BAFI-3210 file (N, C-alpha, C; in Angstrom, 3 decimals, decimal comma, padded with zeros to 6 digits):
// residues 302
n [1|2|3|4|5|6|7|8|9|10|11|12|13|14|15|16|17|18|19|20|21|22|23|24|25|26|27|28|29|30|31|32|33|34|35|36|37|38|39|40|41|42|43|44|45|46|47|48|49|50|51|52|53|54|55|56|57|58|59|60|61|62|63|64|65|66|67|68|69|70|71|72|73|74|75|76|77|78|79|80|81|82|83|84|85|86|87|88|89|90|91|92|93|94|95|96|97|98|99|100|101|102|103|104|105|106|107|108|109|110|111|112|113|114|115|116|117|118|119|120|121|122|123|124|125|126|127|128|129|130|131|132|133|134|135|136|137|138|139|140|141|142|143|144|145|146|147|148|149|150|151|152|153|154|155|156|157|158|159|160|161|162|163|164|165|166|167|168|169|170|171|172|173|174|175|176|177|178|179|180|181|182|183|184|185|186|187|188|189|190|191|192|193|194|195|196|197|198|199|200|201|202|203|204|205|206|207|208|209|210|211|212|213|214|215|216|217|218|219|220|221|222|223|224|225|226|227|228|229|230|231|232|233|234|235|236|237|238|239|240|241|242|243|244|245|246|247|248|249|250|251|252|253|254|255|256|257|258|259|260|261|262|263|264|265|266|267|268|269|270|271|272|273|274|275|276|277|278|279|280|281|282|283|284|285|286|287|288|289|290|291|292|293|294|295|296|297|298|299|300|301|302]
n.u [-014,165|-011,757|-008,369|-005,020|-002,071|001,014|004,628|007,033|010,209|013,340|015,725|018,673|019,430|022,413|023,763|024,207|026,594|028,243|031,186|033,672|035,475|039,013|041,500|044,794|047,866|049,943|049,407|047,259|043,765|041,774|039,649|037,435|035,517|032,085|031,465|028,917|025,839|022,783|019,547|016,874|014,174|014,796|014,494|011,391|011,215|009,624|006,931|004,125|001,752|-002,002|-003,025|-004,804|-004,518|-004,454|-001,722|-000,070|001,541|004,702|008,095|008,664|007,942|008,241|006,313|002,885|-000,293|-002,886|-006,007|-007,666|-010,211|-011,114|-013,328|-013,300|-011,462|-011,861|-014,907|-016,300|-015,552|-012,259|-011,747|-009,648|-009,385|-007,059|-007,105|-007,760|-005,893|-003,707|-003,880|-004,053|-000,929|000,232|-000,334|000,808|003,575|004,175|004,165|006,803|006,746|006,232|004,076|001,902|-000,200|-003,431|-005,681|-009,001|-011,767|-014,023|-015,182|-016,470|-019,765|-020,075|-020,832|-019,491|-016,333|-016,277|-016,134|-018,692|-019,608|-019,135|-020,976|-023,309|-023,586|-025,747|-025,435|-023,659|-023,544|-023,928|-023,205|-025,151|-024,495|-024,106|-021,272|-019,111|-021,328|-022,515|-024,285|-022,955|-021,316|-020,177|-018,066|-018,970|-017,063|-017,137|-017,408|-016,216|-015,400|-014,534|-012,542|-010,887|-010,634|-009,248|-006,862|-005,761|-006,102|-003,991|-001,859|-002,054|-001,821|000,844|002,012|001,894|002,668|005,088|007,357|007,202|008,317|006,834|005,420|005,844|005,217|003,206|-000,032|-001,798|-004,801|-007,282|-010,864|-011,978|-011,037|-009,162|-007,529|-007,105|-008,987|-012,320|-013,490|-015,899|-018,577|-020,111|-018,182|-016,977|-015,079|-014,511|-016,663|-017,650|-015,043|-011,961|-011,307|-008,621|-006,998|-007,162|-006,103|-003,519|-002,766|-002,937|-001,228|001,243|000,847|001,314|003,864|005,270|004,587|005,121|008,004|009,724|008,202|007,817|005,504|003,048|001,415|-001,094|-000,337|-002,219|-002,860|-001,579|-003,090|-004,220|-006,861|-007,822|-006,338|-003,737|-001,235|000,403|002,909|003,454|005,923|006,854|004,926|005,600|008,047|007,960|008,262|007,127|006,078|005,078|002,171|000,901|-001,996|-002,930|-000,839|001,112|-001,005|-002,579|-002,485|-000,614|001,590|000,820|-000,727|-000,564|002,288|002,606|001,900|003,636|006,096|005,372|005,421|007,913|010,505|012,578|011,976|011,723|014,323|014,561|011,912|009,127|008,028|005,689|002,762|-000,481|-000,948|-002,591|-006,021|-007,894|-008,518|-009,115|-006,481|-004,555|-003,666|-003,182|-001,222|000,746|003,349|004,464|007,130|006,721|005,176|001,545|001,008|002,742|005,143|007,536|007,414|009,656|010,988|009,163]
n.v [-003,889|-003,551|-003,712|-004,858|-003,562|-004,245|-003,316|-004,961|-005,958|-004,782|-004,870|-006,027|-005,741|-004,955|-006,583|-005,233|-005,954|-006,449|-007,000|-005,351|-005,961|-005,064|-003,244|-004,669|-003,340|-005,109|-006,860|-008,631|-008,928|-007,429|-007,173|-004,583|-003,225|-002,004|001,580|002,647|002,626|000,697|001,953|002,256|001,700|000,818|003,596|003,384|000,948|-002,458|-003,463|-001,840|000,436|001,215|004,873|005,653|003,740|003,093|002,540|004,133|005,947|005,469|004,735|002,206|001,825|003,085|003,862|004,784|003,850|004,864|004,663|006,477|008,691|009,746|011,838|013,241|015,073|016,312|017,902|019,338|019,856|020,517|021,854|021,380|020,627|020,173|019,469|017,596|015,770|017,272|017,352|014,669|014,087|015,870|014,933|012,372|012,987|014,507|012,347|011,506|009,893|008,507|008,578|006,204|006,142|005,328|005,789|005,261|004,016|002,155|000,432|-002,088|-002,119|000,414|004,000|004,866|006,713|008,368|011,921|014,349|015,725|014,453|012,338|013,549|013,828|013,543|011,364|009,508|006,649|004,921|001,412|-000,438|-003,051|-006,438|-006,663|-008,741|-009,166|-006,970|-003,977|-002,336|000,470|000,925|002,156|004,078|003,280|003,545|006,040|008,966|011,259|010,549|008,829|011,072|012,537|011,077|010,677|013,617|013,873|012,241|013,881|016,487|015,602|014,571|016,884|018,374|016,848|014,943|015,591|015,673|014,940|014,128|011,995|008,736|006,492|005,834|004,183|002,918|001,941|-000,228|-001,327|-003,465|-001,931|-000,833|-002,627|-004,209|-005,887|-007,243|-009,667|-010,457|-009,614|-007,340|-007,497|-006,054|-005,711|-002,245|-001,334|-001,673|-001,850|-000,534|-000,335|-002,237|-000,880|001,795|001,349|000,797|003,383|004,962|003,598|004,230|007,066|007,380|006,785|008,533|010,851|010,573|010,899|011,078|010,180|006,762|004,282|002,042|-000,972|-003,589|-006,992|-008,664|-007,347|-008,704|-010,568|-011,603|-011,498|-009,466|-006,981|-005,393|-006,238|-008,485|-010,302|-008,307|-006,209|-003,638|-002,708|-003,952|-002,834|-000,785|001,692|000,514|-000,445|-003,289|-004,685|-006,866|-008,377|-010,540|-011,591|-014,433|-016,255|-019,326|-020,751|-019,128|-019,835|-021,285|-019,650|-016,655|-016,290|-016,964|-014,740|-012,919|-013,815|-013,571|-010,775|-010,252|-011,022|-009,797|-006,937|-005,838|-004,348|-001,933|-000,961|-000,280|-003,180|-005,034|-005,151|-006,691|-008,569|-011,562|-012,291|-014,194|-016,003|-016,017|-017,090|-016,290|-013,547|-013,234|-014,910|-014,147|-013,208|-015,039|-017,795|-019,785|-018,688|-018,277|-020,426|-022,247|-021,138|-018,771|-015,316|-013,638|-015,416|-015,757]
n.w [007,260|009,820|009,117|010,292|009,477|008,127|007,366|005,694|006,784|005,113|005,388|007,050|010,715|012,399|015,325|018,458|019,591|017,509|015,157|012,880|010,150|009,588|007,951|008,875|010,085|010,046|007,670|007,721|009,179|011,365|014,386|014,868|017,153|016,811|017,022|017,074|018,195|017,895|018,529|017,781|015,739|012,274|009,711|007,532|007,635|009,272|011,575|011,091|012,483|012,598|012,095|013,997|015,989|019,536|020,752|019,115|019,702|020,205|020,164|018,947|016,515|013,163|011,015|010,269|009,439|006,945|005,898|003,110|001,807|-001,276|-001,773|000,574|-000,161|-002,421|-003,657|-005,417|-008,675|-009,598|-007,214|-004,508|-001,332|001,156|003,974|005,547|005,104|005,851|008,476|009,382|008,486|010,107|012,559|012,760|012,406|014,569|016,395|015,602|013,390|010,026|007,470|005,847|003,188|001,773|-000,866|-001,587|-003,348|-002,982|-000,346|001,632|002,779|002,505|000,726|-002,379|-002,615|-004,532|-005,691|-005,189|-007,369|-009,367|-008,948|-009,184|-011,872|-014,842|-016,684|-015,205|-013,589|-010,877|-009,195|-006,613|-004,786|-002,938|-000,950|001,079|002,230|002,809|001,706|-000,901|-002,398|-005,783|-008,325|-011,419|-013,845|-016,628|-017,240|-018,550|-016,914|-014,496|-014,771|-015,603|-013,567|-011,704|-012,921|-012,665|-009,920|-008,901|-010,073|-008,826|-006,091|-006,230|-006,750|-004,314|-002,179|-003,196|-002,216|000,532|003,659|005,445|004,551|003,754|002,176|-000,582|-001,392|-003,799|-006,166|-007,295|-006,940|-004,120|-001,194|-002,738|-003,496|-005,700|-006,400|-006,830|-005,251|-004,027|-005,126|-007,601|-010,032|-013,136|-015,882|-016,834|-016,086|-013,328|-012,431|-013,838|-017,067|-018,849|-020,408|-019,430|-017,001|-017,517|-018,448|-016,451|-014,620|-015,719|-015,656|-012,913|-012,680|-013,885|-012,396|-009,775|-008,184|-006,057|-003,712|-002,814|-004,194|-004,236|-005,341|-005,264|-004,818|-006,258|-008,512|-010,602|-011,608|-014,737|-015,179|-014,423|-014,609|-016,614|-016,238|-016,142|-017,725|-019,041|-020,295|-020,270|-018,476|-015,965|-015,705|-014,464|-011,769|-009,333|-005,941|-004,072|-002,210|-000,137|000,909|002,525|004,231|005,139|005,439|005,524|003,098|001,345|000,378|-002,087|-003,409|-002,738|-003,006|-005,649|-006,883|-005,984|-006,875|-009,767|-009,980|-009,637|-007,752|-006,867|-006,828|-004,500|-004,023|-005,210|-004,470|-002,052|-000,192|001,392|003,285|004,713|007,770|007,488|007,888|008,160|009,949|013,720|014,715|012,495|013,138|015,898|016,116|014,545|015,086|016,492|017,145|015,287|013,641|012,255|010,874|010,733|009,404|010,042|010,518|009,935|008,083|005,896]
ca.u [-013,260|-010,546|-007,277|-003,980|-001,054|002,651|005,552|008,059|011,797|013,962|017,255|018,967|020,321|023,655|023,672|024,887|028,067|029,015|032,508|033,800|036,922|039,563|043,263|045,836|049,362|050,883|048,759|046,046|042,668|041,692|038,451|037,239|034,028|031,311|031,327|027,622|024,534|021,200|018,584|015,734|013,699|015,344|013,390|010,922|011,003|009,211|005,555|003,063|000,515|-002,900|-002,504|-005,966|-004,256|-003,933|-000,371|000,871|002,618|005,828|009,326|008,937|007,696|008,692|005,350|001,692|-000,981|-004,172|-007,060|-008,152|-011,211|-011,073|-014,344|-012,751|-010,618|-012,521|-016,381|-016,352|-014,676|-011,017|-011,413|-008,982|-009,017|-006,195|-007,075|-007,844|-004,533|-002,763|-004,225|-003,200|000,241|001,123|-000,354|001,689|004,756|004,204|004,402|007,862|006,739|005,921|002,709|001,532|-001,541|-003,768|-006,772|-009,796|-013,175|-014,838|-015,152|-017,800|-020,640|-020,237|-020,862|-018,152|-015,652|-016,461|-016,575|-020,010|-019,979|-019,199|-021,888|-024,486|-023,766|-026,891|-025,078|-023,151|-024,697|-023,221|-023,792|-025,113|-024,530|-023,717|-019,887|-018,876|-022,700|-022,981|-024,550|-021,649|-021,255|-019,166|-018,023|-019,108|-015,606|-017,336|-017,727|-014,690|-015,064|-014,180|-011,187|-009,879|-010,498|-008,518|-005,506|-005,874|-005,935|-003,046|-000,949|-002,361|-001,545|002,184|002,661|001,740|003,268|005,957|008,601|007,006|009,091|005,777|004,481|006,965|005,000|001,626|-000,301|-002,994|-005,370|-008,895|-011,621|-012,220|-009,956|-008,209|-006,666|-006,928|-009,784|-013,746|-013,572|-016,964|-019,280|-020,211|-016,801|-017,057|-014,231|-014,860|-018,000|-017,416|-013,716|-011,442|-010,676|-007,298|-006,331|-007,130|-005,113|-002,206|-002,466|-002,761|000,171|002,368|000,881|001,779|005,276|005,741|004,002|006,005|009,579|010,358|007,720|007,767|004,223|003,059|-000,007|-001,534|000,216|-003,252|-002,869|-000,806|-004,032|-004,595|-008,282|-008,137|-005,322|-002,874|000,362|001,093|003,818|003,607|007,488|006,741|004,299|006,468|009,130|007,416|008,922|005,934|006,334|003,806|001,691|000,084|-003,351|-003,264|000,524|001,253|-001,968|-002,075|-002,479|000,290|002,712|000,432|-001,527|000,063|003,617|002,764|001,830|005,068|007,109|004,994|005,761|009,551|010,635|013,631|011,457|012,046|015,520|013,908|010,583|008,907|007,323|004,847|001,133|-001,102|-001,106|-003,756|-007,147|-008,873|-009,150|-008,389|-005,299|-003,632|-003,047|-002,837|000,079|001,423|004,860|004,845|008,003|006,402|003,972|000,324|000,660|004,008|006,191|007,675|007,261|010,989|011,396|008,106]
ca.v [-004,641|-002,743|-004,834|-004,102|-003,421|-004,370|-003,263|-006,053|-005,113|-004,948|-004,850|-006,705|-004,769|-005,503|-006,697|-004,326|-006,386|-006,692|-006,289|-005,167|-006,282|-003,659|-003,843|-004,742|-002,889|-006,707|-007,337|-009,479|-008,471|-007,509|-006,960|-003,536|-003,119|-000,712|002,754|003,336|001,603|000,752|001,930|002,519|000,860|001,507|004,201|002,939|-000,871|-002,909|-003,330|-000,502|000,637|002,173|006,031|005,545|003,002|003,580|002,175|004,529|007,104|004,561|004,662|000,756|001,985|004,191|004,228|004,604|003,781|005,382|004,882|007,975|008,830|010,638|012,664|014,099|016,144|016,726|017,624|020,118|019,756|021,398|022,358|020,776|020,787|019,153|019,725|016,305|015,161|017,650|017,175|013,345|014,114|016,482|014,250|011,323|013,466|014,787|011,040|010,834|008,701|008,822|007,908|005,421|006,467|004,664|006,342|004,145|004,463|001,035|-000,003|-003,012|-001,302|002,071|004,467|005,220|007,994|009,474|013,129|014,481|016,440|013,305|011,367|014,384|013,930|012,961|010,000|008,758|005,425|003,795|000,284|-000,757|-004,432|-006,875|-007,058|-009,027|-009,436|-005,419|-003,036|-001,496|001,047|000,440|003,508|003,717|003,192|003,841|007,573|009,623|012,244|009,749|008,628|012,204|012,803|010,152|011,252|014,851|013,732|011,947|015,104|017,430|014,984|014,711|018,247|018,939|015,831|014,226|015,876|015,973|014,090|013,458|010,760|007,789|005,639|005,894|002,879|003,024|000,824|-000,019|-002,462|-003,462|-001,275|-000,219|-003,971|-004,703|-007,235|-007,395|-011,203|-010,429|-008,479|-007,220|-007,206|-005,834|-004,463|-001,170|-000,847|-001,441|-001,790|000,320|-001,397|-002,520|000,234|002,795|000,970|000,938|004,722|005,344|003,240|005,029|008,395|007,283|006,600|009,847|011,823|010,634|011,112|010,877|009,327|005,507|004,066|000,719|-001,497|-004,828|-008,171|-009,206|-006,774|-009,640|-011,514|-010,929|-011,334|-008,041|-006,119|-005,655|-006,132|-009,937|-010,620|-006,927|-005,846|-002,198|-002,208|-004,654|-002,316|000,758|001,566|000,384|-001,630|-004,248|-005,077|-008,280|-008,297|-011,510|-012,194|-015,320|-016,963|-020,734|-020,898|-018,317|-020,395|-021,906|-018,686|-015,221|-016,422|-016,971|-013,429|-012,181|-014,525|-013,027|-009,384|-010,088|-011,261|-008,704|-005,517|-004,873|-003,809|-000,716|-000,275|-001,007|-004,565|-004,980|-005,722|-006,671|-009,865|-012,461|-011,962|-015,438|-016,276|-015,255|-017,569|-015,446|-012,296|-013,428|-015,575|-013,473|-013,112|-016,415|-018,502|-020,548|-018,268|-018,840|-021,751|-023,053|-020,258|-017,612|-013,965|-013,294|-016,252|-015,451]
ca.w [008,486|009,950|009,152|010,637|008,354|008,216|006,307|006,139|007,022|003,775|005,569|008,520|011,547|013,173|016,734|019,194|019,718|016,254|015,006|011,342|009,943|009,214|007,541|009,901|009,699|009,760|006,380|008,207|009,457|012,804|014,301|015,485|017,530|016,235|017,976|017,218|018,697|017,195|019,545|017,223|014,378|011,243|009,004|006,559|007,815|010,563|011,791|010,969|013,233|012,243|012,691|014,997|017,163|021,025|020,726|018,194|020,210|020,699|019,397|018,541|015,077|012,452|010,214|010,493|008,178|007,022|004,566|002,838|000,842|-002,509|-001,402|001,786|-000,383|-003,609|-003,731|-006,590|-009,969|-009,711|-006,094|-003,564|000,369|001,632|005,389|006,192|004,864|006,561|009,720|009,344|008,474|010,932|013,998|012,931|012,120|015,811|016,920|015,561|012,675|008,655|007,065|004,572|002,846|000,584|-001,184|-001,998|-003,868|-002,617|000,901|001,889|003,674|002,236|-000,414|-003,052|-002,252|-005,773|-005,358|-005,365|-008,426|-010,576|-008,712|-009,611|-013,601|-015,243|-017,102|-014,328|-012,808|-009,781|-008,867|-005,378|-004,673|-001,752|-000,949|002,397|002,729|003,041|000,828|-001,001|-003,752|-006,922|-009,231|-012,853|-014,573|-017,820|-017,337|-018,596|-016,041|-013,425|-015,168|-015,781|-012,093|-010,914|-013,443|-012,139|-008,639|-008,564|-010,286|-007,620|-004,963|-006,375|-006,693|-002,941|-001,483|-003,518|-001,527|002,000|004,239|006,417|003,571|003,328|001,144|-001,031|-001,973|-004,736|-006,922|-007,714|-006,302|-002,897|-000,580|-003,667|-003,525|-007,214|-006,813|-006,410|-004,988|-003,555|-005,685|-009,141|-010,824|-014,308|-016,598|-017,788|-015,469|-011,673|-012,540|-014,656|-018,206|-018,828|-021,112|-018,499|-015,990|-017,925|-018,415|-014,794|-013,790|-016,324|-015,137|-011,505|-012,532|-014,355|-011,768|-008,289|-008,382|-004,649|-002,850|-003,486|-004,387|-004,495|-005,711|-004,460|-005,463|-007,011|-009,974|-011,461|-012,127|-016,073|-015,653|-013,787|-015,069|-018,007|-015,844|-016,250|-018,865|-019,694|-019,710|-019,974|-017,103|-015,069|-015,688|-013,617|-010,229|-008,099|-005,141|-004,133|-001,078|000,023|001,963|003,471|004,202|006,479|005,439|005,343|001,442|000,848|-000,665|-003,345|-003,956|-002,809|-003,463|-006,928|-007,492|-005,594|-007,980|-011,120|-009,875|-009,576|-006,336|-006,413|-006,792|-003,304|-004,182|-005,714|-004,409|-001,189|-000,202|002,416|003,110|005,936|008,156|007,061|008,734|007,447|011,253|014,737|014,644|011,906|013,597|017,145|016,311|013,546|015,309|016,961|016,851|014,043|012,781|012,718|009,960|010,310|008,455|010,712|009,755|009,293|006,972|005,052]
c.u [-011,814|-009,505|-005,868|-002,981|000,284|003,271|006,746|009,471|012,409|015,364|017,593|019,594|021,021|023,164|024,471|026,312|028,738|030,186|032,573|035,262|037,809|041,063|043,995|047,158|050,325|050,172|047,723|044,836|042,449|040,267|038,138|035,725|033,446|031,418|030,000|026,834|023,534|020,336|017,032|015,344|014,134|014,151|012,791|010,808|010,313|007,513|005,184|001,935|-000,480|-002,757|-003,709|-005,520|-003,903|-002,734|000,312|001,731|003,752|006,710|009,634|008,623|007,996|007,312|003,911|000,928|-002,347|-004,809|-007,649|-009,120|-011,252|-011,924|-014,001|-011,985|-011,182|-013,934|-016,602|-015,246|-013,454|-010,788|-010,852|-008,702|-008,528|-006,284|-006,937|-006,472|-003,412|-002,837|-003,528|-001,618|000,921|000,912|000,731|002,998|005,105|004,481|006,145|007,790|006,494|004,567|003,005|000,269|-001,905|-005,120|-007,635|-011,147|-014,093|-014,432|-016,231|-018,477|-020,921|-020,195|-019,636|-017,655|-015,442|-016,702|-018,121|-020,451|-020,005|-020,791|-023,378|-024,575|-024,873|-026,544|-023,904|-023,940|-023,687|-023,992|-023,764|-025,445|-023,776|-022,149|-019,555|-020,266|-023,205|-023,248|-023,511|-021,870|-020,046|-019,301|-018,635|-017,782|-015,954|-017,145|-016,293|-014,469|-014,318|-012,777|-010,187|-009,792|-009,381|-006,835|-005,123|-005,496|-004,536|-001,686|-001,122|-001,626|000,333|002,897|002,705|002,637|004,371|007,241|008,340|007,599|008,115|005,447|005,772|006,572|003,406|001,188|-001,655|-003,597|-006,682|-009,650|-011,838|-011,039|-008,835|-007,148|-006,538|-008,029|-011,146|-013,953|-015,090|-017,848|-019,520|-018,905|-017,201|-016,097|-014,788|-016,345|-017,681|-015,990|-013,210|-010,866|-009,115|-006,559|-006,222|-006,315|-004,030|-001,801|-002,129|-001,463|001,510|002,276|001,569|003,439|006,080|005,509|004,918|007,458|010,307|009,827|007,417|006,135|004,027|001,564|-000,124|-000,902|-000,861|-003,483|-002,072|-001,807|-004,467|-006,213|-008,815|-007,603|-004,449|-001,461|001,125|001,574|003,716|004,980|007,485|006,095|005,071|007,603|009,319|007,869|008,055|006,472|004,904|003,473|001,088|-000,947|-003,638|-001,872|000,600|-000,144|-001,748|-001,879|-001,492|000,943|002,046|-000,445|-000,768|001,511|003,710|003,004|003,226|005,998|006,831|005,589|007,212|009,918|011,830|013,248|011,765|013,344|015,315|012,783|010,137|007,770|006,761|003,536|000,434|-001,046|-002,368|-004,663|-008,091|-009,338|-008,534|-006,909|-004,240|-002,857|-002,585|-001,462|000,949|003,182|005,079|006,141|007,601|005,403|002,717|-000,105|001,828|005,190|006,235|007,767|008,624|011,398|010,288|008,534]
c.v [-003,738|-003,945|-004,195|-004,389|-003,439|-003,870|-004,267|-005,283|-005,498|-005,075|-005,521|-005,908|-005,748|-005,628|-005,528|-004,648|-006,672|-005,977|-005,981|-005,381|-005,111|-004,422|-003,641|-004,271|-004,317|-007,358|-008,221|-008,531|-008,260|-006,984|-005,596|-003,166|-002,043|000,372|003,289|002,460|001,946|000,810|002,459|001,541|001,634|002,587|003,355|001,493|-001,109|-003,075|-002,023|-000,655|001,412|003,719|006,393|004,504|003,607|003,279|002,875|005,546|006,201|004,701|003,345|000,764|003,000|004,690|003,960|004,797|004,197|005,331|006,157|008,042|009,975|011,946|013,677|015,121|016,914|016,795|018,389|019,929|021,018|021,968|021,293|021,459|019,544|019,240|018,569|015,628|015,788|017,352|015,591|013,450|014,754|015,835|012,961|011,915|013,938|013,857|010,471|010,203|009,363|008,213|007,293|005,758|005,586|005,270|005,407|004,789|003,343|000,577|-000,677|-002,245|-000,180|002,515|004,716|006,418|008,678|010,947|013,573|015,101|015,578|012,654|012,164|014,376|013,114|011,459|009,270|007,832|004,413|002,671|-000,123|-002,516|-005,118|-007,252|-007,457|-009,040|-007,820|-004,900|-001,982|-000,737|000,917|001,652|002,846|004,150|003,376|005,500|008,203|010,874|011,553|009,524|010,012|012,810|012,187|010,384|012,579|015,015|013,411|013,012|015,936|016,633|014,883|016,096|018,960|018,034|015,135|014,567|016,220|014,841|013,304|012,049|009,813|007,065|006,130|004,725|003,409|001,827|000,825|-001,270|-002,225|-002,802|-000,870|-001,377|-004,727|-006,115|-006,769|-008,956|-011,467|-009,437|-008,366|-006,783|-007,241|-004,878|-003,364|-000,671|-000,659|-001,477|-001,226|-000,881|-001,502|-001,342|001,448|002,443|001,021|002,392|005,151|004,788|003,894|006,517|008,429|007,416|007,805|010,928|011,719|010,361|010,641|010,125|007,826|005,061|002,661|-000,033|-003,012|-006,151|-008,659|-008,465|-007,371|-010,681|-010,825|-010,822|-010,173|-006,848|-006,370|-006,072|-007,526|-009,973|-009,485|-006,326|-004,573|-001,783|-002,782|-003,749|-000,899|000,587|001,470|-000,829|-002,611|-004,580|-006,309|-008,292|-009,205|-012,357|-013,241|-016,226|-018,534|-021,067|-019,883|-018,718|-020,846|-020,914|-017,138|-015,341|-016,427|-015,588|-012,534|-012,579|-013,697|-011,390|-009,157|-010,141|-010,225|-007,166|-004,847|-004,004|-002,487|-000,044|-000,974|-002,012|-004,665|-005,480|-005,662|-008,267|-010,434|-012,288|-013,184|-015,867|-015,730|-015,839|-016,785|-014,498|-012,606|-013,822|-015,180|-013,411|-014,143|-017,038|-019,184|-020,170|-018,760|-020,050|-022,448|-022,210|-018,791|-016,286|-013,301|-014,032|-015,794|-013,955]
c.w [008,389|009,860|009,309|009,618|008,774|007,084|006,482|005,992|005,563|004,008|006,948|009,443|012,052|014,511|017,289|019,584|018,636|016,024|013,405|011,368|009,262|008,693|008,885|009,616|009,105|008,165|006,450|008,078|010,709|013,005|015,387|015,918|016,918|017,275|017,907|017,767|017,919|018,334|019,191|016,046|013,414|010,331|007,940|006,645|009,181|010,502|011,692|011,729|012,628|012,908|013,986|016,066|018,428|021,281|019,687|018,619|020,939|019,791|018,760|016,920|014,387|011,233|010,712|009,233|008,131|005,561|004,353|001,832|000,051|-002,122|-000,358|001,167|-001,726|-003,551|-004,656|-007,779|-009,693|-008,218|-004,952|-002,223|000,917|003,224|006,080|006,332|005,617|007,986|010,245|009,499|009,676|012,355|013,820|012,878|013,861|016,822|016,619|014,236|011,036|008,306|005,680|004,488|001,537|000,089|-001,829|-002,484|-003,130|-001,168|001,172|002,797|003,653|001,180|-000,926|-002,652|-003,456|-005,531|-005,742|-006,655|-009,716|-010,165|-009,161|-011,010|-013,929|-015,859|-016,497|-013,410|-011,982|-009,682|-007,211|-005,344|-003,169|-001,878|000,666|003,223|003,313|001,863|000,436|-002,317|-004,696|-007,864|-010,488|-013,627|-016,055|-018,257|-017,553|-017,757|-014,756|-013,437|-015,370|-014,373|-011,341|-011,338|-012,642|-010,367|-008,125|-008,909|-009,211|-006,271|-004,924|-005,985|-005,216|-002,076|-001,850|-002,753|-000,228|002,554|005,341|005,921|003,249|002,110|000,576|-001,848|-002,884|-005,605|-006,990|-007,012|-004,816|-002,048|-001,563|-003,720|-004,775|-007,332|-006,307|-006,186|-004,727|-003,984|-007,182|-010,037|-012,266|-014,785|-017,298|-017,084|-014,080|-011,403|-013,625|-015,782|-018,146|-019,373|-020,276|-017,328|-016,086|-018,088|-017,145|-014,140|-014,482|-015,711|-013,832|-011,493|-013,119|-013,512|-010,252|-008,445|-006,961|-003,635|-003,643|-003,202|-004,846|-004,848|-004,918|-005,698|-006,461|-008,209|-010,847|-012,220|-013,562|-016,269|-015,020|-014,407|-016,065|-017,610|-016,707|-017,419|-019,681|-019,511|-019,406|-018,861|-015,848|-014,716|-014,879|-012,520|-009,138|-007,266|-004,824|-002,535|-001,009|001,103|002,826|003,582|005,611|006,285|005,189|003,931|000,708|-000,166|-002,083|-004,209|-003,846|-003,436|-004,734|-007,732|-007,300|-006,723|-009,313|-011,240|-009,897|-008,204|-005,807|-006,678|-005,641|-003,026|-004,616|-005,210|-002,925|-001,189|001,287|002,153|004,607|006,470|007,961|008,451|008,691|008,910|012,564|015,098|013,818|012,460|015,001|017,348|015,038|013,693|016,257|016,614|015,365|013,100|012,972|011,619|009,532|009,726|009,342|009,959|009,208|008,248|005,809|004,150]
res [m|m|r|p|f|f|h|a|c|l|t|c|l|l|s|l|d|a|t|i|a|a|d|d|p|d|g|g|m|r|a|i|p|l|k|r|v|i|n|k|v|q|p|m|t|g|i|v|l|w|d|t|s|e|h|n|a|t|d|a|i|q|l|e|y|s|y|m|r|y|s|d|v|v|s|r|r|g|e|y|d|w|g|i|v|e|k|k|l|d|a|i|a|g|r|g|h|q|a|v|m|r|f|y|f|v|y|p|g|n|p|t|t|v|p|d|y|i|k|h|l|s|d|y|q|e|t|t|a|k|s|e|r|k|d|t|g|f|p|d|w|s|h|p|e|l|k|r|f|v|m|e|f|q|t|r|l|a|e|r|y|d|k|d|p|r|l|a|f|l|q|t|g|f|g|l|w|a|e|y|h|i|y|d|g|p|f|k|l|g|g|t|f|p|d|k|e|f|q|a|e|f|l|k|h|m|a|s|t|f|h|d|t|p|w|s|i|s|v|d|a|v|d|d|r|v|s|p|i|k|r|n|a|a|l|l|g|l|p|f|g|v|f|d|d|s|f|l|c|k|q|h|k|i|e|n|e|l|n|w|n|a|m|d|r|k|r|y|l|d|a|p|a|g|g|e|f|s|y|y|n|k|r|d|q|k|l|a|l|a|a|d|g|p|n|g|v|p|f|e|n|a]
***
């Protein structure tokens, strides 16, 4: 299912007729009109469109989002072809925007994006099972080569793109859509989903590898049935941002918001915060920007 993506605004825009206080020679304050105008969206904030959207050639946005497959870059061990990434980054930059990219292994109804050389190993055994009522491939996270590859991939990705202005944010994770959950399908730690020890190593590796490009993980990663993050001060202290895959859903306050709180609500001061408008029903996205939102909470308040 293709799901629209947004990145929540982190700063406030001044109105065009705003004034600023300044020292007055008589010891008081006087108002001075701003001499600059705000005529475009602030960098790295606002609503984000898919890079494939027919509406993406607009200056009303600054960011474009794209899912990426690991297997599109690597098919043989140690051999990296960044052609598809370059093509996307160039196209997005050509529209005057920056990219938000998320590499994933699992997408319902599709085989995994694990590189072919790993799939052909005799002791590598993937799982095919129903997810969202579709036959879906799940990686074999018990295999050491898959773990080694993921670490190497992030290193190579950072070496090439960490300082690239075409890439604004990187999202990462495991499970369905790399959103840190397998709510529908064969969830098994150390099998269809990475074990907690490896997840901790992965997050630390991301923090030590990416220095300029902000990266984020799903707020669902705080679930201690799935990951080692909750109540782990060292991991919570890493400089990752968070995204929410069902923002503005009806049950957001009693479910999703708890995850935001556990991840630290002030994390947005140092790292990106965003996510996707809820897609649970037709009303959620149709009324996402309505005055009262789709479920009684306006987007700007949420």
